[in-house]
PASEBA-1860 file (N, C-alpha, C; in nm, 3 decimals):
! residues 278
1> XXXXXXXX> 9.639/5.614/12.282/9.698/5.556/12.422/9.635/5.645/12.534 ~ 9.680/5.782/12.519/9.630/5.863/12.632/9.494/5.928/12.602 ~ 9.453/5.925/12.498/9.321/6.000/12.442/9.217/5.986/12.536 ~ 9.181/5.871/12.569/9.057/5.834/12.653/9.080/5.878/12.811 ~ 9.209/5.857/12.867/9.240/5.910/12.975/9.211/6.058/13.010 ~ 9.260/6.140/12.898/9.260/6.277/12.914/9.119/6.340/12.837 ~ 9.040/6.260/12.792/8.915/6.306/12.739/8.928/6.362/12.609 ~ 9.010/6.317/12.519/9.040/6.385/12.387/8.959/6.289/12.279
9> XXXXXXXX> 8.898/6.357/12.174/8.846/6.279/12.062/8.951/6.227/11.968 ~ 9.073/6.307/11.966/9.172/6.265/11.894/9.307/6.325/11.956 ~ 9.412/6.291/11.892/9.533/6.339/11.943/9.545/6.493/11.906 ~ 9.587/6.579/12.019/9.589/6.705/11.993/9.719/6.769/11.937 ~ 9.837/6.677/11.933/9.953/6.732/11.894/10.001/6.637/11.795 ~ 9.945/6.592/11.694/9.986/6.537/11.575/10.065/6.610/11.511 ~ 10.178/6.548/11.434/10.269/6.601/11.345/10.213/6.623/11.198 ~ 10.101/6.564/11.175/10.041/6.577/11.040/9.984/6.721/11.029
17> XXXXXXXX> 10.002/6.785/10.911/9.952/6.921/10.891/9.792/6.926/10.849 ~ 9.724/6.921/10.973/9.581/6.922/10.980/9.538/7.067/11.012 ~ 9.469/7.126/10.887/9.411/7.258/10.899/9.311/7.280/11.000 ~ 9.234/7.174/11.033/9.133/7.196/11.151/9.199/7.235/11.285 ~ 9.313/7.206/11.294/9.407/7.254/11.416/9.483/7.377/11.394 ~ 9.475/7.439/11.288/9.562/7.560/11.244/9.514/7.672/11.369 ~ 9.613/7.703/11.428/9.604/7.819/11.544/9.629/7.952/11.471 ~ 9.521/8.027/11.485/9.518/8.169/11.408/9.604/8.266/11.489
25> XXXXXXXX> 9.738/8.248/11.509/9.821/8.353/11.574/9.830/8.474/11.473 ~ 9.884/8.565/11.519/9.874/8.700/11.442/9.960/8.675/11.313 ~ 10.069/8.599/11.349/10.158/8.568/11.215/10.092/8.480/11.130 ~ 10.045/8.365/11.178/9.966/8.289/11.073/9.850/8.342/11.022 ~ 9.779/8.418/11.097/9.669/8.489/11.043/9.708/8.589/10.919 ~ 9.837/8.653/10.946/9.869/8.759/10.829/9.914/8.678/10.723 ~ 9.980/8.561/10.740/10.032/8.483/10.624/9.894/8.446/10.535 ~ 9.802/8.382/10.602/9.668/8.342/10.527/9.611/8.449/10.476
33> XXXXXXXX> 9.598/8.562/10.529/9.539/8.682/10.465/9.618/8.723/10.348 ~ 9.743/8.714/10.356/9.822/8.748/10.230/9.797/8.661/10.114 ~ 9.789/8.524/10.142/9.760/8.428/10.050/9.629/8.458/9.983 ~ 9.516/8.484/10.076/9.395/8.503/10.027/9.390/8.635/9.928 ~ 9.468/8.724/9.966/9.474/8.858/9.894/9.537/8.827/9.767 ~ 9.633/8.748/9.774/9.704/8.712/9.641/9.596/8.659/9.536 ~ 9.515/8.570/9.581/9.417/8.489/9.506/9.321/8.586/9.455 ~ 9.268/8.663/9.545/9.158/8.757/9.502/9.204/8.867/9.397
41> XXXXXXXX> 9.321/8.900/9.416/9.375/9.009/9.329/9.480/8.969/9.210 ~ 9.473/8.822/9.186/9.528/8.764/9.088/9.677/8.802/9.077 ~ 9.742/8.787/9.206/9.888/8.805/9.182/9.960/8.708/9.113 ~ 10.062/8.739/9.041/10.155/8.650/8.960/10.205/8.540/9.038 ~ 10.302/8.603/9.134/10.385/8.525/9.232/10.379/8.564/9.370 ~ 10.363/8.463/9.451/10.346/8.493/9.604/10.457/8.390/9.681 ~ 10.494/8.443/9.769/10.621/8.372/9.837/10.583/8.365/10.006 ~ 10.575/8.245/10.050/10.568/8.244/10.187/10.682/8.154/10.239
49> XXXXXXXX> 10.765/8.192/10.335/10.884/8.140/10.383/10.874/8.120/10.542 ~ 10.943/8.024/10.596/10.964/8.003/10.733/11.064/7.900/10.767 ~ 11.105/7.898/10.883/11.195/7.796/10.927/11.110/7.667/10.926 ~ 11.196/7.568/10.945/11.146/7.404/10.951/11.040/7.406/11.061 ~ 10.913/7.354/11.042/10.814/7.331/11.149/10.739/7.450/11.199 ~ 10.731/7.558/11.111/10.658/7.687/11.169/10.524/7.680/11.106 ~ 10.493/7.596/11.024/10.331/7.564/10.997/10.309/7.608/10.860 ~ 10.409/7.603/10.768/10.372/7.666/10.634/10.280/7.557/10.545
57> XXXXXXXX> 10.317/7.428/10.568/10.232/7.340/10.490/10.090/7.345/10.545 ~ 10.055/7.355/10.676/9.939/7.372/10.734/9.852/7.478/10.680 ~ 9.937/7.592/10.652/9.862/7.711/10.596/9.819/7.669/10.442 ~ 9.916/7.619/10.386/9.871/7.584/10.246/9.752/7.481/10.239 ~ 9.747/7.389/10.338/9.608/7.306/10.335/9.505/7.388/10.370 ~ 9.508/7.481/10.463/9.391/7.568/10.498/9.355/7.633/10.369 ~ 9.437/7.685/10.309/9.415/7.762/10.179/9.349/7.685/10.069 ~ 9.385/7.565/10.061/9.308/7.475/9.969/9.187/7.437/10.009
65> XXXXXXXX> 9.166/7.413/10.142/9.016/7.398/10.184/8.924/7.512/10.154 ~ 8.968/7.640/10.132/8.905/7.754/10.118/8.864/7.782/9.980 ~ 8.944/7.715/9.891/8.936/7.747/9.747/8.782/7.705/9.679 ~ 8.727/7.777/9.601/8.618/7.758/9.539/8.645/7.674/9.404 ~ 8.512/7.632/9.347/8.525/7.526/9.236/8.582/7.613/9.120 ~ 8.591/7.731/9.119/8.625/7.824/8.991/8.793/7.828/8.993 ~ 8.845/7.758/9.081/9.009/7.757/9.090/9.053/7.611/9.065 ~ 9.142/7.605/8.961/9.220/7.482/8.946/9.338/7.472/8.979
73> XXXXXXXX> 9.372/7.374/9.081/9.490/7.376/9.159/9.592/7.267/9.141 ~ 9.721/7.298/9.128/9.815/7.194/9.093/9.913/7.206/9.211 ~ 9.941/7.111/9.275/10.039/7.097/9.389/10.154/7.009/9.372 ~ 10.277/7.080/9.376/10.403/7.021/9.390/10.441/7.031/9.529 ~ 10.430/6.901/9.606/10.445/6.908/9.756/10.594/6.874/9.790 ~ 10.678/6.823/9.705/10.815/6.788/9.726/10.910/6.811/9.634 ~ 10.999/6.898/9.621/11.100/6.926/9.512/11.208/6.882/9.549 ~ 11.294/6.844/9.452/11.427/6.798/9.479/11.520/6.866/9.367
81> XXXXXXXX> 11.650/6.886/9.400/11.733/6.933/9.304/11.759/6.857/9.167 ~ 11.749/6.737/9.203/11.743/6.639/9.096/11.628/6.583/9.033 ~ 11.523/6.656/9.058/11.385/6.605/9.032/11.337/6.601/8.886 ~ 11.411/6.651/8.784/11.399/6.644/8.653/11.332/6.773/8.612 ~ 11.288/6.767/8.468/11.244/6.905/8.424/11.109/6.943/8.490 ~ 11.131/7.094/8.504/11.006/7.136/8.569/10.861/7.132/8.507 ~ 10.856/7.145/8.374/10.742/7.093/8.305/10.676/6.972/8.325 ~ 10.767/6.867/8.348/10.695/6.741/8.382/10.623/6.745/8.517
89> XXXXXXXX> 10.707/6.813/8.607/10.629/6.807/8.735/10.518/6.896/8.746 ~ 10.524/6.995/8.672/10.385/7.091/8.657/10.279/7.022/8.592 ~ 10.314/6.937/8.484/10.191/6.867/8.414/10.139/6.761/8.504 ~ 10.236/6.695/8.588/10.183/6.598/8.682/10.095/6.650/8.773 ~ 10.133/6.772/8.823/10.056/6.837/8.933/9.907/6.867/8.881 ~ 9.881/6.877/8.760/9.760/6.909/8.701/9.700/6.788/8.643 ~ 9.739/6.668/8.661/9.706/6.551/8.610/9.708/6.537/8.447 ~ 9.804/6.625/8.391/9.816/6.620/8.249/9.924/6.515/8.199
97> XXXXXXXX> 9.898/6.455/8.078/10.004/6.362/8.025/10.142/6.420/8.004 ~ 10.244/6.364/8.044/10.384/6.418/8.044/10.479/6.320/7.982 ~ 10.449/6.187/8.002/10.550/6.073/7.978/10.583/6.085/7.825 ~ 10.718/6.064/7.801/10.766/6.031/7.668/10.750/6.162/7.573 ~ 10.748/6.281/7.642/10.727/6.382/7.545/10.845/6.498/7.546 ~ 10.865/6.552/7.441/10.981/6.648/7.443/10.926/6.782/7.497 ~ 11.033/6.863/7.520/11.007/6.991/7.612/10.900/7.074/7.541 ~ 10.911/7.078/7.398/10.821/7.169/7.310/10.669/7.111/7.338
105> XXXXXXXX> 10.645/6.994/7.325/10.523/6.921/7.337/10.485/6.942/7.495 ~ 10.563/6.942/7.595/10.528/6.952/7.737/10.475/7.099/7.740 ~ 10.556/7.196/7.691/10.495/7.343/7.690/10.364/7.360/7.631 ~ 10.366/7.296/7.509/10.231/7.336/7.436/10.115/7.259/7.501 ~ 10.115/7.162/7.573/10.035/7.092/7.649/9.986/7.181/7.756 ~ 10.078/7.240/7.827/10.053/7.316/7.931/9.972/7.458/7.896 ~ 10.028/7.525/7.782/9.960/7.631/7.742/9.828/7.614/7.703 ~ 9.802/7.499/7.624/9.666/7.466/7.584/9.575/7.448/7.700
113> XXXXXXXX> 9.619/7.387/7.794/9.559/7.366/7.927/9.510/7.503/7.994 ~ 9.605/7.586/8.011/9.587/7.715/8.075/9.470/7.790/7.997 ~ 9.508/7.794/7.856/9.397/7.874/7.794/9.263/7.806/7.789 ~ 9.244/7.684/7.806/9.118/7.614/7.825/9.062/7.654/7.956 ~ 9.138/7.654/8.059/9.074/7.684/8.178/9.034/7.836/8.174 ~ 9.105/7.920/8.119/9.086/8.057/8.106/8.954/8.081/8.041 ~ 8.927/8.012/7.936/8.799/8.022/7.840/8.687/7.984/7.928 ~ 8.721/7.886/8.045/8.595/7.857/8.127/8.581/7.924/8.236
121> XXXXXXXX> 8.642/8.046/8.246/8.643/8.144/8.352/8.700/8.089/8.488 ~ 8.802/7.978/8.462/8.858/7.934/8.579/8.999/7.993/8.573 ~ 9.039/8.007/8.715/9.182/8.053/8.744/9.261/7.922/8.776 ~ 9.391/7.932/8.741/9.466/7.813/8.729/9.589/7.854/8.853 ~ 9.616/7.781/8.962/9.706/7.813/9.061/9.799/7.695/9.079 ~ 9.940/7.734/9.064/10.035/7.630/9.095/10.104/7.653/9.231 ~ 10.099/7.560/9.333/10.146/7.590/9.441/10.277/7.484/9.460 ~ 10.395/7.543/9.490/10.502/7.460/9.481/10.567/7.460/9.636
129> XXXXXXXX> 10.554/7.355/9.718/10.588/7.346/9.858/10.740/7.306/9.860 ~ 10.817/7.329/9.956/10.949/7.302/9.964/11.036/7.356/9.855 ~ 11.000/7.483/9.811/11.062/7.548/9.697/11.200/7.586/9.723 ~ 11.249/7.579/9.836/11.386/7.632/9.861/11.485/7.521/9.796 ~ 11.424/7.402/9.763/11.520/7.302/9.685/11.525/7.329/9.531 ~ 11.459/7.427/9.481/11.471/7.456/9.331/11.606/7.532/9.304 ~ 11.655/7.498/9.194/11.765/7.574/9.143/11.731/7.699/9.087 ~ 11.837/7.794/9.086/11.793/7.934/9.018/11.753/7.921/8.877
137> XXXXXXXX> 11.809/7.841/8.799/11.766/7.824/8.654/11.631/7.770/8.639 ~ 11.578/7.681/8.751/11.459/7.630/8.734/11.349/7.742/8.785 ~ 11.387/7.830/8.878/11.307/7.943/8.902/11.280/8.034/8.784 ~ 11.394/8.053/8.713/11.387/8.139/8.596/11.303/8.074/8.494 ~ 11.319/7.953/8.472/11.228/7.871/8.392/11.074/7.900/8.417 ~ 11.049/7.901/8.541/10.908/7.922/8.593/10.873/8.054/8.576 ~ 10.941/8.140/8.586/10.929/8.286/8.549/10.889/8.313/8.390 ~ 10.958/8.244/8.305/10.928/8.231/8.172/10.798/8.181/8.142
145> XXXXXXXX> 10.762/8.085/8.219/10.639/8.002/8.199/10.519/8.109/8.216 ~ 10.556/8.182/8.334/10.419/8.290/8.367/10.402/8.391/8.257 ~ 10.496/8.388/8.158/10.484/8.495/8.043/10.347/8.455/7.972 ~ 10.291/8.374/7.995/10.155/8.339/7.915/10.039/8.425/7.969 ~ 10.063/8.481/8.088/9.965/8.557/8.129/9.905/8.680/8.056 ~ 9.778/8.690/8.027/9.714/8.807/7.960/9.742/8.937/8.010 ~ 9.684/9.040/7.932/9.723/9.180/7.957/9.655/9.216/8.109 ~ 9.540/9.172/8.124/9.480/9.225/8.239/9.436/9.111/8.340
153> XXXXXXXX> 9.455/8.992/8.309/9.421/8.875/8.388/9.538/8.770/8.396 ~ 9.565/8.729/8.519/9.654/8.636/8.532/9.611/8.499/8.492 ~ 9.644/8.446/8.388/9.605/8.307/8.370/9.656/8.201/8.460 ~ 9.778/8.231/8.507/9.858/8.133/8.601/9.905/8.216/8.721 ~ 9.863/8.171/8.823/9.926/8.216/8.956/10.014/8.111/9.024 ~ 10.121/8.165/9.087/10.219/8.072/9.139/10.242/8.114/9.281 ~ 10.235/8.008/9.377/10.258/8.017/9.512/10.389/7.935/9.550 ~ 10.497/8.009/9.600/10.627/7.929/9.635/10.626/7.941/9.785
161> XXXXXXXX> 10.641/7.828/9.854/10.638/7.796/10.003/10.776/7.722/10.023 ~ 10.851/7.771/10.119/10.966/7.729/10.139/11.042/7.773/10.270 ~ 11.157/7.717/10.292/11.261/7.756/10.410/11.310/7.897/10.370 ~ 11.386/7.953/10.466/11.443/8.084/10.455/11.547/8.082/10.349 ~ 11.597/7.969/10.289/11.693/7.969/10.189/11.628/8.022/10.056 ~ 11.501/7.999/10.054/11.441/8.051/9.927/11.442/8.211/9.916 ~ 11.441/8.264/10.035/11.440/8.415/10.027/11.583/8.436/9.982 ~ 11.685/8.378/10.045/11.829/8.408/10.015/11.850/8.400/9.855
169> XXXXXXXX> 11.783/8.289/9.810/11.792/8.269/9.671/11.740/8.381/9.579 ~ 11.624/8.420/9.617/11.554/8.520/9.555/11.616/8.661/9.546 ~ 11.708/8.670/9.641/11.792/8.804/9.648/11.906/8.813/9.555 ~ 11.942/8.692/9.495/12.050/8.678/9.389/12.025/8.784/9.274 ~ 12.138/8.859/9.229/12.126/8.949/9.114/12.059/8.886/8.995 ~ 12.103/8.761/8.980/12.050/8.692/8.851/11.911/8.644/8.861 ~ 11.851/8.680/8.970/11.714/8.646/8.973/11.617/8.758/9.009 ~ 11.690/8.880/8.978/11.617/9.000/9.004/11.491/9.028/8.928
177> XXXXXXXX> 11.473/8.970/8.810/11.356/8.972/8.715/11.248/8.888/8.775 ~ 11.283/8.775/8.838/11.190/8.698/8.906/11.141/8.765/9.029 ~ 11.240/8.818/9.112/11.198/8.892/9.232/11.091/9.021/9.211 ~ 11.113/9.084/9.101/11.020/9.195/9.072/10.882/9.137/9.028 ~ 10.876/9.030/8.996/10.725/8.960/8.968/10.658/8.920/9.118 ~ 10.726/8.929/9.209/10.661/8.886/9.340/10.571/8.991/9.390 ~ 10.440/8.958/9.402/10.354/9.055/9.465/10.352/9.066/9.607 ~ 10.357/8.916/9.670/10.336/8.901/9.810/10.463/8.825/9.874
185> XXXXXXXX> 10.523/8.872/9.961/10.637/8.802/10.029/10.623/8.818/10.185 ~ 10.626/8.697/10.245/10.594/8.703/10.400/10.677/8.590/10.456 ~ 10.751/8.628/10.561/10.823/8.531/10.622/10.774/8.499/10.772 ~ 10.723/8.368/10.782/10.672/8.317/10.924/10.768/8.293/11.022 ~ 10.754/8.374/11.126/10.831/8.345/11.229/10.774/8.253/11.335 ~ 10.862/8.208/11.429/10.808/8.111/11.532/10.717/8.189/11.631 ~ 10.650/8.123/11.710/10.554/8.189/11.819/10.635/8.244/11.922 ~ 10.581/8.334/12.005/10.635/8.397/12.120/10.581/8.319/12.226
193> XXXXXXXX> 10.614/8.368/12.357/10.578/8.279/12.468/10.424/8.282/12.488 ~ 10.365/8.396/12.483/10.213/8.395/12.495/10.142/8.310/12.369 ~ 10.199/8.347/12.256/10.127/8.248/12.150/10.156/8.107/12.155 ~ 10.269/8.067/12.229/10.295/7.925/12.243/10.191/7.868/12.352 ~ 10.160/7.947/12.460/10.066/7.903/12.553/9.917/7.917/12.479 ~ 9.890/8.004/12.412/9.761/8.002/12.342/9.753/7.884/12.239 ~ 9.864/7.855/12.181/9.872/7.734/12.079/9.843/7.613/12.140 ~ 9.898/7.598/12.263/9.880/7.469/12.338/9.727/7.447/12.370
201> XXXXXXXX> 9.683/7.559/12.416/9.527/7.568/12.476/9.443/7.560/12.355 ~ 9.466/7.620/12.236/9.378/7.592/12.135/9.377/7.441/12.083 ~ 9.496/7.365/12.064/9.481/7.237/12.024/9.431/7.135/12.132 ~ 9.443/7.173/12.248/9.376/7.082/12.351/9.224/7.097/12.331 ~ 9.185/7.212/12.327/9.026/7.228/12.305/8.983/7.179/12.165 ~ 9.059/7.208/12.064/9.015/7.144/11.930/9.006/7.008/11.935 ~ 9.086/6.941/12.028/9.080/6.783/12.030/8.988/6.737/12.146 ~ 8.913/6.839/12.192/8.808/6.802/12.288/8.849/6.786/12.433
209> XXXXXXXX> 8.951/6.852/12.463/9.020/6.834/12.598/9.015/6.940/12.678 ~ 9.079/6.949/12.795/9.083/7.055/12.876/9.181/7.158/12.863 ~ 9.157/7.285/12.843/9.250/7.380/12.787/9.359/7.417/12.925 ~ 9.318/7.379/13.028/9.407/7.387/13.150/9.505/7.264/13.177 ~ 9.484/7.181/13.095/9.589/7.043/13.116/9.732/7.076/13.132 ~ 9.776/7.162/13.048/9.923/7.219/13.078/9.902/7.341/13.161 ~ 9.955/7.352/13.263/9.951/7.473/13.341/10.045/7.569/13.289 ~ 10.042/7.708/13.347/10.121/7.804/13.282/10.271/7.787/13.269
217> XXXXXXXX> 10.321/7.717/13.399/10.455/7.694/13.411/10.496/7.593/13.309 ~ 10.414/7.489/13.272/10.454/7.401/13.169/10.446/7.448/13.035 ~ 10.361/7.552/13.020/10.358/7.592/12.879/10.479/7.690/12.857 ~ 10.519/7.768/12.969/10.655/7.830/12.962/10.760/7.762/12.940 ~ 10.765/7.632/12.996/10.876/7.539/12.981/10.874/7.487/12.822 ~ 10.755/7.450/12.767/10.754/7.412/12.642/10.818/7.519/12.545 ~ 10.783/7.654/12.574/10.841/7.753/12.496/10.988/7.763/12.501 ~ 11.040/7.743/12.627/11.171/7.772/12.642/11.256/7.644/12.583
225> XXXXXXXX> 11.194/7.540/12.567/11.265/7.436/12.512/11.242/7.406/12.360 ~ 11.165/7.491/12.300/11.135/7.468/12.163/11.134/7.603/12.081 ~ 11.154/7.716/12.130/11.157/7.838/12.080/11.062/7.882/12.001 ~ 10.924/7.823/12.031/10.799/7.857/11.966/10.790/7.794/11.848 ~ 10.860/7.690/11.813/10.837/7.628/11.667/10.721/7.526/11.670 ~ 10.614/7.543/11.608/10.501/7.454/11.631/10.517/7.310/11.615 ~ 10.604/7.246/11.524/10.639/7.122/11.507/10.702/7.075/11.635 ~ 10.794/7.137/11.696/10.876/7.103/11.814/10.772/7.113/11.934
233> XXXXXXXX> 10.685/7.205/11.943/10.587/7.217/12.045/10.510/7.080/12.027 ~ 10.449/7.027/11.926/10.380/6.925/11.914/10.460/6.787/11.961 ~ 10.589/6.776/11.923/10.675/6.676/11.964/10.678/6.680/12.114 ~ 10.700/6.800/12.181/10.722/6.779/12.322/10.601/6.759/12.396 ~ 10.492/6.832/12.346/10.359/6.810/12.411/10.308/6.666/12.411 ~ 10.311/6.621/12.293/10.271/6.471/12.285/10.339/6.386/12.376 ~ 10.474/6.386/12.364/10.537/6.313/12.474/10.502/6.329/12.598 ~ 10.500/6.452/12.645/10.451/6.487/12.784/10.325/6.431/12.819
241> XXXXXXXX> 10.228/6.420/12.740/10.099/6.343/12.755/10.119/6.202/12.776 ~ 10.205/6.131/12.698/10.232/5.996/12.725/10.307/5.967/12.860 ~ 10.395/6.057/12.890/10.440/6.068/13.033/10.358/6.079/13.147 ~ 10.261/6.181/13.122/10.151/6.203/13.215/10.057/6.098/13.229 ~ 10.026/6.033/13.125/9.930/5.910/13.129/10.002/5.798/13.200 ~ 10.135/5.778/13.177/10.217/5.674/13.254/10.202/5.676/13.400 ~ 10.213/5.813/13.443/10.212/5.855/13.581/10.071/5.873/13.635 ~ 9.958/5.857/13.549/9.829/5.877/13.573/9.804/6.027/13.640
249> XXXXXXXX> 9.872/6.121/13.578/9.873/6.269/13.638/9.751/6.331/13.562 ~ 9.678/6.412/13.640/9.566/6.476/13.605/9.606/6.613/13.534 ~ 9.729/6.674/13.567/9.786/6.784/13.495/9.930/6.756/13.445 ~ 9.953/6.827/13.336/10.098/6.832/13.282/10.163/6.935/13.354 ~ 10.281/6.923/13.424/10.354/7.023/13.493/10.476/7.053/13.424 ~ 10.549/7.160/13.474/10.664/7.214/13.399/10.779/7.091/13.432 ~ 10.782/7.039/13.548/10.876/6.928/13.574/10.845/6.812/13.470 ~ 10.739/6.773/13.437/10.717/6.666/13.334/10.778/6.720/13.199
257> XXXXXXXX> 10.731/6.846/13.164/10.789/6.877/13.025/10.944/6.889/13.023 ~ 10.998/6.944/13.132/11.156/6.941/13.137/11.207/6.800/13.121 ~ 11.150/6.703/13.209/11.209/6.572/13.193/11.206/6.501/13.069 ~ 11.078/6.552/12.987/11.063/6.503/12.853/11.171/6.568/12.769 ~ 11.194/6.695/12.777/11.286/6.774/12.697/11.423/6.696/12.706 ~ 11.459/6.672/12.842/11.581/6.609/12.877/11.612/6.492/12.809 ~ 11.502/6.406/12.821/11.508/6.264/12.758/11.510/6.268/12.621 ~ 11.450/6.361/12.552/11.470/6.373/12.399/11.598/6.430/12.361
265> XXXXXXXX> 11.663/6.506/12.434/11.807/6.545/12.406/11.917/6.444/12.434 ~ 11.880/6.362/12.543/11.985/6.234/12.560/11.975/6.152/12.455 ~ 11.864/6.127/12.384/11.852/6.032/12.277/11.910/6.096/12.142 ~ 11.938/6.222/12.143/11.971/6.290/12.025/11.858/6.310/11.915 ~ 11.736/6.290/11.974/11.616/6.323/11.865/11.556/6.442/11.875 ~ 11.598/6.520/11.975/11.525/6.656/12.012/11.627/6.759/12.035 ~ 11.642/6.849/11.936/11.724/6.962/11.942/11.656/7.098/11.950 ~ 11.630/7.170/12.055/11.552/7.286/12.041/11.641/7.395/12.011
273> XXXXXX> 11.593/7.509/11.949/11.658/7.617/11.908/11.704/7.695/12.051 ~ 11.633/7.706/12.157/11.661/7.780/12.277/11.763/7.722/12.336 ~ 11.795/7.588/12.323/11.908/7.533/12.392/12.014/7.542/12.315 ~ 12.004/7.537/12.186/12.129/7.533/12.103/12.201/7.668/12.087 ~ 12.102/7.779/12.111/12.160/7.914/12.099/12.209/7.969/12.240 ~ 12.176/7.893/12.347/12.235/7.913/12.490/12.395/7.918/12.490
END
């Protein structure tokens, strides 16, 4: 709609987790570096947490793009408390047959798969997104599943990605053994004011647009209304561009951004951390 008017090749503030738009803030850079470290050093369990919309899934997509052919990846992208047996989900993630089999058969199928990949000098990585939805006993089952690892080599590496509730669960006394297996643990915080400004500029440039399309005051207003949460930034900036196009405005101003934020709140569809904590 507004892409041609503002000279974009594509929408700069899409809500889809596109790694090509990943802004390498110090926080996101550290999280990605730790994920890469975990892979290189064959860490058993790695945990990345963050509030809703902080860019966790985009980080995972970026990591997947960087993996070489020597790594076999299984991705469970949406967990539910009533999602069924863990082993069924794990086998499905690796495109292994799981239907109509009992638990012993499922376990043997997965162990055989891990041994086969290890014999081929391939590493097996299981990534579980939205892991905060997993029950404590499911996490314990996952820990037991990792016991297949060899003396010096990790046959299976597991990455857990989820909201802050995952960290709270892992602090439970009954999950102490699981917590001791975690080699990397990082919590992704929202962006600060300067990072928010640079995030907006980065996405504008990546989409082929003018980095100064949002003036400094507009970027500050975006931060104040979103608390630096990337997903909320995208929602607010995308709608501001629609408003700007409707007014045929060459620049997005703080007044436009504030008007958009107010309209979003009136409709009950936009609730910003900054406003709620005031």
